[in-house]
VOPAGU-2260 file (C-alpha; in pm, 1 decimal, decimal comma):
REM VOPAGU-2260
SITE   aa  ch    i         X         Y         Z
SITE  UNK   A    0    2168,4     610,5   -2315,4
SITE  UNK   A    1    2365,7     460,4   -2034,1
SITE  UNK   A    2    2444,0     688,5   -1737,9
SITE  UNK   A    3    2792,5     859,6   -1699,3
SITE  UNK   A    4    2900,9     911,1   -1381,4
SITE  UNK   A    5    3155,1    1160,3   -1258,8
SITE  UNK   A    6    3275,7    1197,2    -914,6
SITE  UNK   A    7    3539,7    1426,5    -738,0
SITE  UNK   A    8    3817,4    1168,3    -653,3
SITE  UNK   A    9    4001,6    1420,9    -427,5
SITE  UNK   A   10    3743,1    1429,6    -175,2
SITE  UNK   A   11    3725,5    1131,3     124,0
SITE  UNK   A   12    3559,0     885,0     -57,5
SITE  UNK   A   13    3722,5     557,8      98,5
SITE  UNK   A   14    3424,9     479,1     387,3
SITE  UNK   A   15    3080,9     404,5     285,4
SITE  UNK   A   16    2875,0     701,4     347,6
SITE  UNK   A   17    2541,8     641,9     584,4
SITE  UNK   A   18    2361,5     859,1     366,0
SITE  UNK   A   19    2344,2     931,2      23,3
SITE  UNK   A   20    2156,4    1271,1     -88,4
SITE  UNK   A   21    1986,4    1206,6    -483,0
SITE  UNK   A   22    1898,6    1548,5    -689,8
SITE  UNK   A   23    1742,0    1488,7   -1061,0
SITE  UNK   A   24    1786,7    1835,8   -1208,0
SITE  UNK   A   25    1758,0    2001,0   -1586,0
SITE  UNK   A   26    1854,6    2337,3   -1645,4
SITE  UNK   A   27    1880,9    2426,4   -1265,6
SITE  UNK   A   28    2212,4    2681,6   -1301,9
SITE  UNK   A   29    2014,0    2922,4   -1043,6
SITE  UNK   A   30    1935,9    2700,9    -806,5
SITE  UNK   A   31    2299,8    2474,9    -773,8
SITE  UNK   A   32    2463,8    2736,7    -572,3
SITE  UNK   A   33    2213,6    2778,9    -282,4
SITE  UNK   A   34    2156,8    2419,3    -295,3
SITE  UNK   A   35    2506,3    2320,6    -263,2
SITE  UNK   A   36    2607,7    2620,8      43,0
SITE  UNK   A   37    2277,0    2477,2     204,6
SITE  UNK   A   38    2393,5    2108,8     225,2
SITE  UNK   A   39    2696,7    2230,0     297,2
SITE  UNK   A   40    2575,0    2398,4     619,9
SITE  UNK   A   41    2420,8    2059,5     748,5
SITE  UNK   A   42    2570,3    1884,5    1072,2
SITE  UNK   A   43    2480,5    1550,0     903,1
SITE  UNK   A   44    2650,8    1193,9     911,0
SITE  UNK   A   45    2906,6    1104,9     616,7
SITE  UNK   A   46    2701,3    1133,7     294,0
SITE  UNK   A   47    2761,4    1153,7     -51,7
SITE  UNK   A   48    2546,3    1396,0    -306,8
SITE  UNK   A   49    2449,2    1266,5    -627,8
SITE  UNK   A   50    2323,9    1494,9    -908,3
SITE  UNK   A   51    2154,1    1317,5   -1176,8
SITE  UNK   A   52    2139,3    1547,6   -1470,2
SITE  UNK   A   53    1899,7    1475,1   -1793,0
SITE  UNK   A   54    2065,3    1660,7   -2034,4
SITE  UNK   A   55    2103,7    2020,7   -1898,3
SITE  UNK   A   56    2224,2    2323,0   -2156,3
SITE  UNK   A   57    2248,7    2621,5   -1889,7
SITE  UNK   A   58    2611,1    2564,8   -1772,1
SITE  UNK   A   59    2488,6    2423,6   -1437,9
SITE  UNK   A   60    2662,6    2106,0   -1491,5
SITE  UNK   A   61    2970,0    2277,2   -1600,1
SITE  UNK   A   62    3001,3    2492,4   -1295,3
SITE  UNK   A   63    2957,1    2204,6   -1108,8
SITE  UNK   A   64    3198,8    1978,4   -1266,4
SITE  UNK   A   65    3479,7    2311,3   -1240,9
SITE  UNK   A   66    3430,3    2289,5    -818,7
SITE  UNK   A   67    3442,8    1873,0    -774,1
SITE  UNK   A   68    3738,9    1964,5    -559,0
SITE  UNK   A   69    3584,3    2206,1    -331,6
SITE  UNK   A   70    3336,0    2024,5    -162,9
SITE  UNK   A   71    3412,2    1855,2     168,3
SITE  UNK   A   72    3183,2    1514,5      74,1
SITE  UNK   A   73    3203,1    1290,3    -236,3
SITE  UNK   A   74    2967,1    1443,1    -512,9
SITE  UNK   A   75    2869,8    1217,5    -840,1
SITE  UNK   A   76    2750,2    1353,0   -1107,2
SITE  UNK   A   77    2518,4    1128,7   -1352,4
SITE  UNK   A   78    2421,4    1180,4   -1707,8
SITE  UNK   A   79    2133,8    1043,5   -1853,8
SITE  UNK   A   80    1800,8    1101,7   -2108,7
SITE  UNK   A   81    1555,7    1339,0   -1968,1
SITE  UNK   A   82    1321,5    1198,5   -1751,1
SITE  UNK   A   83    1275,5    1246,6   -1355,1
SITE  UNK   A   84    1197,5     884,5   -1278,8
SITE  UNK   A   85    1498,8     754,0   -1486,5
SITE  UNK   A   86    1736,4     982,8   -1351,1
SITE  UNK   A   87    1639,8     898,3    -975,6
SITE  UNK   A   88    1648,1     519,5   -1058,8
SITE  UNK   A   89    1977,5     528,0   -1195,3
SITE  UNK   A   90    2137,8     742,3    -896,5
SITE  UNK   A   91    1953,3     508,1    -686,7
SITE  UNK   A   92    2224,0     234,8    -839,9
SITE  UNK   A   93    2508,3     416,5    -830,1
SITE  UNK   A   94    2433,4     544,2    -430,8
SITE  UNK   A   95    2607,2     381,5    -189,9
SITE  UNK   A   96    2442,1     463,9     155,2
SITE  UNK   A   97    2235,2     300,6     360,3
SITE  UNK   A   98    1973,1     583,5     350,9
SITE  UNK   A   99    1807,5     772,6      47,6
SITE  UNK   A  100    1702,0    1107,6     113,1
SITE  UNK   A  101    1575,4    1233,8    -234,1
SITE  UNK   A  102    1522,9    1650,2    -285,8
SITE  UNK   A  103    1477,0    1867,9    -542,8
SITE  UNK   A  104    1756,3    2137,1    -678,8
SITE  UNK   A  105    1552,0    2429,6    -494,2
SITE  UNK   A  106    1514,3    2244,3    -164,3
SITE  UNK   A  107    1626,4    2462,4     133,9
SITE  UNK   A  108    1681,0    2405,5     471,1
SITE  UNK   A  109    1714,8    2682,0     748,1
SITE  UNK   A  110    1814,7    2436,4    1038,7
SITE  UNK   A  111    2140,4    2280,0    1054,5
SITE  UNK   A  112    2077,0    1994,7    1180,4
SITE  UNK   A  113    1747,0    1945,1     956,2
SITE  UNK   A  114    1914,4    1595,0     815,8
SITE  UNK   A  115    2067,9    1459,6    1122,5
SITE  UNK   A  116    1741,5    1510,0    1297,5
SITE  UNK   A  117    1542,3    1342,0    1071,5
SITE  UNK   A  118    1731,3    1005,7    1081,1
SITE  UNK   A  119    1734,2    1029,1    1447,7
SITE  UNK   A  120    1359,8    1065,7    1423,3
SITE  UNK   A  121    1316,2     740,2    1172,2
SITE  UNK   A  122    1559,7     554,6    1394,8
SITE  UNK   A  123    1362,7     591,5    1707,4
SITE  UNK   A  124    1075,8     452,6    1531,1
SITE  UNK   A  125    1221,6     109,6    1581,8
SITE  UNK   A  126    1089,7      25,0    1239,0
SITE  UNK   A  127    1220,7     -76,6     864,1
SITE  UNK   A  128     960,6     -10,2     668,7
SITE  UNK   A  129     893,2     361,1     759,9
SITE  UNK   A  130     949,5     687,1     535,0
SITE  UNK   A  131     988,0    1049,6     653,3
SITE  UNK   A  132     875,7    1384,3     445,6
SITE  UNK   A  133     960,0    1760,4     578,6
SITE  UNK   A  134     686,0    2027,6     652,0
SITE  UNK   A  135     659,3    2199,3     312,0
SITE  UNK   A  136     723,9    2573,8     327,9
SITE  UNK   A  137     685,2    2821,3     -21,9
SITE  UNK   A  138     987,9    3055,7    -120,1
SITE  UNK   A  139     799,0    3339,7    -261,7
SITE  UNK   A  140     924,3    3666,0    -381,9
SITE  UNK   A  141     592,3    3823,5    -263,3
SITE  UNK   A  142     580,5    3726,8     140,3
SITE  UNK   A  143     224,6    3890,1     203,9
SITE  UNK   A  144      -2,4    3660,2     376,6
SITE  UNK   A  145    -162,0    3462,4     130,4
SITE  UNK   A  146    -452,7    3178,7     199,7
SITE  UNK   A  147    -378,5    2990,9     -93,2
SITE  UNK   A  148     -26,1    2880,9       2,8
SITE  UNK   A  149    -123,4    2836,0     331,2
SITE  UNK   A  150    -386,9    2586,6     245,7
SITE  UNK   A  151    -117,4    2379,7      46,6
SITE  UNK   A  152     141,9    2374,2     315,8
SITE  UNK   A  153     -71,3    2254,1     558,3
SITE  UNK   A  154    -225,5    2024,2     358,4
SITE  UNK   A  155     131,5    1884,4     281,7
SITE  UNK   A  156     173,3    1809,0     639,0
SITE  UNK   A  157    -113,9    1614,0     658,4
SITE  UNK   A  158       4,6    1270,2     543,6
SITE  UNK   A  159    -308,3    1200,4     377,9
SITE  UNK   A  160    -341,1     985,5      49,3
SITE  UNK   A  161    -197,5    1222,7    -244,9
SITE  UNK   A  162     -62,9    1529,9      13,7
SITE  UNK   A  163     298,2    1407,6      -2,4
SITE  UNK   A  164     501,6    1524,8    -292,3
SITE  UNK   A  165     865,8    1524,1    -386,4
SITE  UNK   A  166     918,3    1896,2    -284,1
SITE  UNK   A  167     853,0    1753,8      58,4
SITE  UNK   A  168    1197,9    1552,0      18,0
SITE  UNK   A  169    1147,1    1156,7     100,2
SITE  UNK   A  170    1390,3    1005,7     357,8
SITE  UNK   A  171    1408,4     635,8     389,0
SITE  UNK   A  172    1630,6     316,6     439,5
SITE  UNK   A  173    1757,9     191,2      90,2
SITE  UNK   A  174    1633,0    -173,6     219,4
SITE  UNK   A  175    1253,6       3,5     229,8
SITE  UNK   A  176    1323,1     181,4    -126,1
SITE  UNK   A  177    1380,5    -181,0    -265,7
SITE  UNK   A  178    1080,5    -280,4    -111,1
SITE  UNK   A  179     869,7     -50,2    -186,2
SITE  UNK   A  180    1022,8     -58,5    -566,0
SITE  UNK   A  181    1205,0     179,8    -825,3
SITE  UNK   A  182    1048,4     555,3    -949,6
SITE  UNK   A  183     812,6     462,0   -1291,1
SITE  UNK   A  184     999,5     577,3   -1540,9
SITE  UNK   A  185     643,9     582,1   -1761,9
SITE  UNK   A  186     521,6     926,5   -1615,3
SITE  UNK   A  187     645,4    1221,8   -1714,9
SITE  UNK   A  188     513,8    1384,2   -1418,0
SITE  UNK   A  189     403,0    1297,7   -1054,0
SITE  UNK   A  190     632,6     975,2    -999,5
SITE  UNK   A  191     711,8    1132,0    -702,6
SITE  UNK   A  192     359,7    1107,4    -612,9
SITE  UNK   A  193     297,7     754,3    -761,7
SITE  UNK   A  194     623,4     634,6    -546,3
SITE  UNK   A  195     465,6     772,1    -208,8
SITE  UNK   A  196     117,5     597,7    -276,8
SITE  UNK   A  197     289,0     261,3    -305,2
SITE  UNK   A  198     515,5     310,1     -32,8
SITE  UNK   A  199     185,6     347,8     215,5
SITE  UNK   A  200      95,2      37,3      74,7
SITE  UNK   A  201     363,4     -99,3     245,9
SITE  UNK   A  202     470,3      98,1     504,3
SITE  UNK   A  203     423,4     427,9     683,4
SITE  UNK   A  204     511,3     792,5     643,5
SITE  UNK   A  205     606,1    1026,1     929,7
SITE  UNK   A  206     610,3    1414,3     915,3
SITE  UNK   A  207     992,3    1484,3    1011,7
SITE  UNK   A  208    1060,0    1778,6    1271,2
SITE  UNK   A  209    1218,9    2008,2    1049,5
SITE  UNK   A  210    1094,3    2248,0     784,2
SITE  UNK   A  211    1198,6    2244,0     405,8
SITE  UNK   A  212    1148,0    2514,9     169,3
SITE  UNK   A  213    1063,5    2484,2    -154,5
SITE  UNK   A  214    1064,9    2748,6    -432,7
SITE  UNK   A  215     730,6    2896,2    -558,7
SITE  UNK   A  216     878,5    3013,8    -882,5
SITE  UNK   A  217     638,6    2798,0   -1081,2
SITE  UNK   A  218     319,7    2902,9    -931,5
SITE  UNK   A  219     444,6    3262,2    -933,7
SITE  UNK   A  220     496,3    3190,4   -1298,8
SITE  UNK   A  221     190,4    2972,6   -1421,4
SITE  UNK   A  222     -45,4    3088,2   -1173,4
SITE  UNK   A  223    -145,7    2924,5    -821,0
SITE  UNK   A  224    -502,4    2813,3    -915,2
SITE  UNK   A  225    -422,2    2745,1   -1259,6
SITE  UNK   A  226    -153,0    2521,1   -1197,0
SITE  UNK   A  227    -313,8    2351,0    -879,4
SITE  UNK   A  228    -625,4    2276,7   -1120,9
SITE  UNK   A  229    -358,5    2144,8   -1386,5
SITE  UNK   A  230    -216,3    1942,2   -1062,3
SITE  UNK   A  231    -540,3    1774,2    -967,2
SITE  UNK   A  232    -673,4    1663,7   -1294,6
SITE  UNK   A  233    -315,3    1495,2   -1332,6
SITE  UNK   A  234    -340,4    1317,6    -993,3
SITE  UNK   A  235    -688,0    1179,4   -1048,9
SITE  UNK   A  236    -567,7    1068,1   -1440,0
SITE  UNK   A  237    -271,5     911,0   -1260,0
SITE  UNK   A  238    -474,5     747,9   -1017,5
SITE  UNK   A  239    -701,7     549,9   -1252,1
SITE  UNK   A  240    -363,7     469,6   -1458,1
SITE  UNK   A  241    -485,7     677,2   -1755,8
SITE  UNK   A  242    -196,2     610,7   -2010,0
SITE  UNK   A  243    -310,0     810,5   -2300,4
SITE  UNK   A  244    -342,6    1165,4   -2138,0
SITE  UNK   A  245      27,0    1135,7   -1999,2
SITE  UNK   A  246     146,9    1068,6   -2329,0
SITE  UNK   A  247       4,8    1319,3   -2524,5
SITE  UNK   A  248      -1,6    1586,3   -2234,1
SITE  UNK   A  249     370,3    1688,8   -2243,3
SITE  UNK   A  250     316,9    1795,1   -2608,8
SITE  UNK   A  251      10,4    2038,9   -2492,4
SITE  UNK   A  252     217,7    2213,2   -2229,4
SITE  UNK   A  253     522,1    2267,0   -2412,2
SITE  UNK   A  254     265,6    2483,1   -2625,7
SITE  UNK   A  255     229,8    2715,7   -2367,0
SITE  UNK   A  256     356,3    3083,8   -2433,3
SITE  UNK   A  257     718,7    3083,8   -2192,3
SITE  UNK   A  258     648,1    3293,5   -1888,2
SITE  UNK   A  259     297,3    3321,4   -1944,7
SITE  UNK   A  260      38,0    3211,7   -1708,0
SITE  UNK   A  261     -75,9    2872,4   -1749,8
SITE  UNK   A  262    -343,7    2801,6   -1987,7
SITE  UNK   A  263    -567,4    2511,0   -1855,3
SITE  UNK   A  264    -820,8    2480,9   -2108,7
SITE  UNK   A  265    -603,0    2319,1   -2380,2
SITE  UNK   A  266    -547,5    2016,5   -2139,0
SITE  UNK   A  267    -955,0    2009,0   -2117,9
SITE  UNK   A  268    -968,2    2031,6   -2499,4
SITE  UNK   A  269    -723,1    1730,9   -2520,9
SITE  UNK   A  270    -972,1    1550,3   -2274,0
SITE  UNK   A  271   -1248,0    1617,5   -2524,0
SITE  UNK   A  272   -1053,5    1487,9   -2777,4
SITE  UNK   A  273    -911,0    1149,2   -2592,6
SITE  UNK   A  274   -1249,4    1064,2   -2467,7
SITE  UNK   A  275   -1404,7    1050,1   -2793,9
SITE  UNK   A  276   -1168,5     790,4   -2872,9
SITE  UNK   A  277   -1338,6     547,8   -2654,2
SITE  UNK   A  278   -1694,3     352,2   -2682,7
SITE  UNK   A  279   -1960,9     556,9   -2436,9
SITE  UNK   A  280   -1910,5     243,0   -2236,8
SITE  UNK   A  281   -1515,6     287,0   -2178,0
SITE  UNK   A  282   -1597,2     684,2   -2153,7
SITE  UNK   A  283   -1868,4     620,6   -1865,8
SITE  UNK   A  284   -1581,1     357,3   -1739,7
SITE  UNK   A  285   -1361,1     634,8   -1693,4
SITE  UNK   A  286   -1559,2     921,7   -1527,0
SITE  UNK   A  287   -1678,8     623,9   -1269,7
SITE  UNK   A  288   -1327,4     593,6   -1167,7
SITE  UNK   A  289   -1277,8     928,4   -1184,7
SITE  UNK   A  290   -1580,0    1013,5    -975,3
SITE  UNK   A  291   -1470,4     723,4    -726,8
SITE  UNK   A  292   -1166,5     907,0    -664,0
SITE  UNK   A  293   -1292,5    1251,1    -625,2
SITE  UNK   A  294   -1564,5    1158,3    -393,1
SITE  UNK   A  295   -1258,8     991,8    -150,0
SITE  UNK   A  296   -1061,5    1349,4    -156,5
SITE  UNK   A  297   -1427,8    1560,5     -83,6
SITE  UNK   A  298   -1270,7    1604,7     254,0
SITE  UNK   A  299   -1061,6    1878,1      94,2
SITE  UNK   A  300   -1355,7    2128,6      80,5
SITE  UNK   A  301   -1415,7    2123,6     467,1
SITE  UNK   A  302   -1055,4    2108,5     518,9
SITE  UNK   A  303   -1062,0    2472,8     267,6
SITE  UNK   A  304   -1276,4    2592,8     513,0
SITE  UNK   A  305   -1037,0    2481,0     825,9
SITE  UNK   A  306    -755,7    2648,2     686,5
SITE  UNK   A  307    -940,4    2968,7     584,5
SITE  UNK   A  308   -1041,9    2997,9     942,1
SITE  UNK   A  309    -706,9    2927,7    1078,9
SITE  UNK   A  310    -544,5    3167,9     821,0
SITE  UNK   A  311    -765,0    3455,8     966,5
SITE  UNK   A  312    -684,6    3370,5    1326,0
SITE  UNK   A  313    -291,1    3379,4    1246,2
SITE  UNK   A  314    -251,3    3053,3    1388,7
SITE  UNK   A  315      89,7    2932,6    1239,0
SITE  UNK   A  316      54,6    2656,2     908,3
SITE  UNK   A  317     -44,7    2320,7    1056,3
SITE  UNK   A  318    -125,9    2420,2    1380,9
SITE  UNK   A  319    -507,7    2488,5    1372,9
SITE  UNK   A  320    -754,0    2223,4    1445,5
SITE  UNK   A  321    -897,3    2083,5    1161,5
SITE  UNK   A  322   -1202,1    2002,7    1316,7
SITE  UNK   A  323   -1511,5    2084,6    1065,2
SITE  UNK   A  324   -1291,2    1833,0     817,4
SITE  UNK   A  325   -1321,6    1588,6    1142,9
SITE  UNK   A  326   -1664,2    1577,2    1172,1
SITE  UNK   A  327   -1740,6    1561,9     822,3
SITE  UNK   A  328   -1615,7    1274,1     725,5
SITE  UNK   A  329   -1756,5    1012,5     909,8
SITE  UNK   A  330   -2090,3    1146,7     828,4
SITE  UNK   A  331   -2028,3    1178,6     452,5
SITE  UNK   A  332   -1864,8     826,5     429,7
SITE  UNK   A  333   -2192,8     725,4     566,5
SITE  UNK   A  334   -2406,0     913,5     279,7
SITE  UNK   A  335   -2197,7     832,4      -3,8
SITE  UNK   A  336   -1943,1     512,7      46,3
SITE  UNK   A  337   -2169,5     306,3    -140,8
SITE  UNK   A  338   -2271,6     298,6    -526,1
SITE  UNK   A  339   -2533,5     554,2    -496,0
SITE  UNK   A  340   -2317,6     755,7    -377,5
SITE  UNK   A  341   -2014,7     697,2    -603,1
SITE  UNK   A  342   -2286,3     771,6    -848,5
SITE  UNK   A  343   -2397,2    1127,0    -745,3
SITE  UNK   A  344   -1979,5    1195,2    -730,9
SITE  UNK   A  345   -1947,0    1119,1   -1109,4
SITE  UNK   A  346   -2224,8    1301,6   -1185,5
SITE  UNK   A  347   -2139,6    1597,4   -1009,1
SITE  UNK   A  348   -1746,7    1544,2   -1139,5
SITE  UNK   A  349   -1918,5    1520,2   -1541,1
SITE  UNK   A  350   -2100,0    1847,2   -1437,4
SITE  UNK   A  351   -1798,5    2010,5   -1320,1
SITE  UNK   A  352   -1644,5    1952,0   -1606,4
SITE  UNK   A  353   -1834,0    2079,4   -1852,9
SITE  UNK   A  354   -1931,5    2422,8   -1616,6
SITE  UNK   A  355   -1526,7    2459,7   -1577,2
SITE  UNK   A  356   -1452,8    2415,4   -1914,0
SITE  UNK   A  357   -1706,9    2679,8   -1994,7
SITE  UNK   A  358   -1536,4    2910,7   -1781,6
SITE  UNK   A  359   -1234,1    2812,6   -1871,3
SITE  UNK   A  360   -1319,2    2896,1   -2217,1
SITE  UNK   A  361   -1459,1    3242,3   -2168,6
SITE  UNK   A  362   -1158,1    3314,0   -1967,0
SITE  UNK   A  363    -877,3    3202,4   -2198,9
SITE  UNK   A  364    -982,0    3366,8   -2518,9
SITE  UNK   A  365    -648,7    3326,1   -2706,6
SITE  UNK   A  366    -656,3    2925,0   -2691,8
SITE  UNK   A  367    -728,4    2797,4   -3006,5
């Protein structure tokens, strides 16, 4: 489907904007008013807002269309077939700004200078191959202290591989985006993580000074550990480029009960079914690559201990010291960064899969 674009022609649209803010949406009517209010409060350079819609049916786009003339900055509506990577890429084609800022519909800034300061920070580096992401904060209905959210908010600020995602906001020059390449359109999820890791290979990520908040609605609805467990599996299979899973997983997800806790075991069942289609050599190769991936991310075990200690001490997110992780990594790499170490990681992963599958089977009795 060829993208269709609308814009508020009555606004000041003659000068080329410095910044293009790009937001993919699909049935985000509840989030759009807050988003527009937040952006309207930003003291930022000349900008345009591009809403890339993937076929919303909740009235949100009609709500926007009725208010096109109310905005002080150019607002473009692009309609296309669903698929976040596709929506983002088509929005970039329409964008005219020197800088590109990718946000989610539920992204919010408390600091009215968040975007302007972010651009200033990136410009001050003098580098054309640096991109920025913001410090992540979850907006929750239950605001009581939570170690789980504390851990993930701190991890999102580390800038390490596989810790930068689209809910942190991506800010970079258009020229650098073109160097990195477009978002993958064949991934139903994690196209943002894939982009972040490709960017890392040809440039650098900078943690920007402002905090960005995002809704914890999915975690609160589906369960924090359930969603993060599934995300971990997805990130691993994305890294090893196991495309079969991504073709089949959306259908498994659609069979989930709306509004209920996420059942993770159907995805374990799917993995078993997909692996059964391969020869034992091919299965071993997949497990080996997955084990190598897990070995590279074992630092998260000690980081979890560091985060728990800081959480109990009441230290603000990101201000604690990850001493255990810092001391653990050199020794860990010395002991495991070789074939025998990767073999051990593979065998432990295989054991974890069986034990976790058994535990989920007992806990999710209604899964067939």
